[in-house]
N, C-alpha and C positions, 0 to 999 in steps of 0.2 A: 485483440482486447477490448473489453467496453471501456469505455470513462469510469462506468460504474465498479466492474472489477479490477482497474489501476489505484483507484482509490480506495478502495478495502484492503490493495495488497500491501499500498505506502501506508497505512495507518495501523496494519498487523503489522507489518515489518517494525516501523519505529515502535511499537511497544514492545516486542520480543527484543529487541536492539537497547531497549531504556530500561524494561521494567526486568529484562531476565529471561529466558525459557522457562522455569521453572514458579514466575508471576503470569504468567500468560495463558488460557487456555480456552480451547471452543469445548464447551459443552452440548454435541450435535443433537442429544433428546429431548433438552428443554430450548433450545435455538439462545443459548446464552455464550456470551463472551466474558469469562471469569476473568479480573484481572482487580492484583489488589483484594481489600478484602470486600469487594463485591463483585461487581457484575451491571452487564448491561445485555440488548437485545445482539445477533448476532450482524443486524441490520444498520448497525450504529458506524460499523469498520465504514459502510460504505459515504458515509456524513462526510463532504468536505470542512475541513477542519476539526474535527475530534481527536487529532494529532497535531503536534508540528510540522508534522510530513506534510503536512495537508489543506495549511492557513496559507491564505494569502495566495499569492499566486504560486500555486505549485507546480502546475501543469508546462509553463513554460521554463521552471527549473525541474522538469523532470525530464521533456524531452531534450532540453540541454545536456545531463547528465548521459541519458541515452546517448545522444549525436558525441560527444566526449569520450567514452567508454566503451562502446562497440559502434565501431568504423563499420561493420558489416550489416550494419540498419543504416547505414545512410541510402539513399535514393540509388538505385543503380547496384548496390552492392553487392556482396555474394548470394546472400538472401532474398533478396528481391524486395526485401524488407524495406517500407520506410517509418520513421517514426513519426 
């Protein structure tokens, strides 16, 4: 997974978990991320710091969480994937 994709997923996940699924939407026709009373372009999801999930040392926190919650993601694990 690319870093850009990971950032976008972390930001979207944070928005859905903290604002609710009914308050966050992707409008594919207009390339808009709709949230709250407004919105922004979907590309904003790729910006580190757009939400608290990607602020500060998000990459290290993400790697630490992956190692703690997915033992199969460790080097040499069953999937062969290394986080």
